[in-house]
C-alpha positions in Angstrom: 128.4 51.3 180.4 127.3 54.5 178.8 130.4 54.5 176.6 129.4 51.1 175.0 125.8 52.3 174.2 127.0 55.6 172.6 129.5 54.0 170.2 127.1 52.1 168.0 124.7 55.1 167.9 127.5 57.5 166.9 128.4 55.3 163.9 124.7 55.1 162.9 124.4 58.9 163.0 127.4 59.2 160.7 126.0 56.7 158.3 122.6 58.4 158.3 124.2 61.8 157.8 126.3 60.5 154.8 123.1 59.0 153.2 121.2 62.2 153.8 124.0 64.4 152.3 124.1 62.2 149.2 120.4 62.4 148.7 120.3 66.1 149.4 123.1 66.8 146.9 121.6 64.6 144.3 118.3 66.5 144.6 120.1 69.9 144.7 122.0 69.1 141.5 118.8 67.9 139.8 117.0 71.1 140.7 119.9 73.2 139.5 119.9 71.3 136.2 116.1 71.7 135.8 116.3 75.4 136.4 119.0 75.7 133.8 116.8 73.9 131.3 114.0 76.4 132.0 116.5 79.3 131.7 117.7 78.0 128.3 114.1 77.5 127.1 113.3 81.1 127.8 116.7 82.5 126.7 116.8 80.8 123.4 113.5 82.3 122.4 114.8 85.7 123.4 118.0 85.1 121.4 116.2 84.3 118.2 113.9 87.3 118.8 116.8 89.6 119.2 118.6 88.2 116.1 115.5 88.5 113.9 114.7 92.1 114.9 118.3 93.3 114.6 118.7 91.6 111.2 115.5 93.3 110.0 117.1 96.7 110.4 120.8 95.8 109.6 122.9 95.5 106.5 122.7 91.8 105.5 125.5 92.2 103.0 128.1 93.0 105.6 129.5 89.9 107.3 130.9 91.9 110.3 127.4 93.2 111.0 125.9 89.8 110.7 128.5 88.4 113.1 127.7 91.2 115.6 124.0 90.4 115.4 124.6 86.7 116.2 126.9 87.6 119.1 124.5 90.1 120.5 121.7 87.5 120.2 123.6 85.2 122.6 124.4 88.1 125.0 128.0 88.5 124.0 130.2 91.3 122.8 132.4 88.8 120.8 132.3 85.2 119.7 131.5 82.7 122.5 128.9 80.7 124.3 125.6 81.9 125.8 126.2 82.6 129.5 125.3 79.4 131.4 124.2 78.0 128.0 126.9 75.8 126.7 127.0 74.4 124.0 124.9 77.2 122.4 127.1 79.9 120.8 126.8 82.6 118.2 127.5 79.9 115.6 124.1 78.3 116.5 122.1 81.3 115.4 121.0 81.0 111.8 119.4 84.0 110.0 117.4 83.4 106.8 115.8 86.0 104.5 112.3 85.1 103.2 110.3 86.3 100.2 106.6 86.3 99.9 105.8 84.5 96.7 102.5 83.4 95.1 102.0 79.6 94.8 102.3 78.0 91.4 98.5 77.6 91.0 98.0 81.3 91.5 96.5 80.8 95.0 97.8 82.0 98.3 101.1 83.5 99.3 103.9 81.6 101.0 107.1 82.6 102.8 110.0 81.1 100.8 113.6 81.2 101.8 115.7 83.2 99.4 118.6 81.2 98.0 122.1 82.6 98.4 122.3 83.1 94.6 119.1 85.2 94.5 120.0 87.4 97.5 120.4 91.1 96.6 123.9 92.3 96.7 123.2 95.3 99.0 120.3 96.9 100.9 119.7 99.4 98.1 119.2 96.6 95.7 116.8 94.8 98.1 114.8 98.0 98.3 114.7 98.4 94.5 113.7 94.7 94.1 110.8 95.1 96.5 109.6 98.3 94.8 109.8 96.7 91.4 108.0 93.4 92.4 106.9 93.0 96.1 106.1 89.3 95.5 109.3 88.6 93.5 111.7 85.8 94.6 114.5 88.3 95.5 112.3 90.8 97.5 113.2 90.3 101.2 109.9 90.6 103.1 110.7 88.6 106.3 113.7 87.7 108.4 113.8 84.3 110.2 116.2 83.6 113.1 116.5 80.0 114.3 118.6 77.9 116.7 120.4 75.3 114.6 123.3 72.9 115.0 126.2 74.4 113.0 126.9 72.6 109.7 123.5 71.0 109.4 120.2 71.7 107.7 118.9 73.1 111.0 119.1 70.0 113.2 118.2 70.3 116.9 121.0 71.2 119.3 121.5 68.7 122.1 121.4 69.9 125.7 124.7 69.6 127.6 124.2 69.1 131.3 126.4 70.7 133.9 126.1 67.6 136.1 126.1 64.6 133.9 124.8 62.3 136.7 121.4 64.0 136.8 120.3 62.0 133.7 118.9 65.1 131.9 119.6 64.5 128.2 117.4 65.9 125.4 117.3 68.2 122.4 116.9 71.9 123.1 113.7 73.5 121.9 113.6 74.6 118.3 113.5 78.4 118.9 112.4 80.3 115.8 111.3 83.9 115.3 110.1 85.5 112.1 110.1 89.3 111.8 108.9 91.6 109.1 111.9 93.1 107.1 112.2 96.8 107.8 115.1 98.9 106.4 117.6 96.0 106.1 120.3 98.7 106.5 119.0 100.8 103.6 119.5 104.5 103.8 117.7 106.8 101.4 120.1 108.0 98.7 122.4 105.0 99.1 124.0 104.0 95.8 122.5 101.1 93.9 125.0 98.2 93.9 125.2 95.8 90.8 
């Protein structure tokens, strides 16, 4: 008699346990994914901050130095993704150099991106340009680091979830840092490039 009463209850316990495990794992995966979103939000701000401040004191005319800055910004010693931050990689860090130019009506000053054709050829030339005309279009006054999708005009990067079933899909925050240009790799006595 006892055996017949325990059989249905044993099956109900297994079914309740299976439902509880599914709900627990779903909640656990959602919490892990939410914590990763928070980690990325904070880390991307730090990545652009590191890139901007390193670029402010480094030789902008040396491609190897610029690659090392981008890799360091995403906490790598070489090319690759941000730890626990795929798809963000060193290719997503964009570094721009800005001049401080007066508006056309002679009013206020505005930070303006320096076009590639107007960029000084070396740090000594950048220093010379700023001494000659601090508000000129080829005087580097600020460095801007941003998180941008590669090959775009700085479009947002889409979040890539670890667990696709959690339903978390959105664009990552537009992390941007602007730093005052410092030495830009200029050493006193450096030869002036053409």
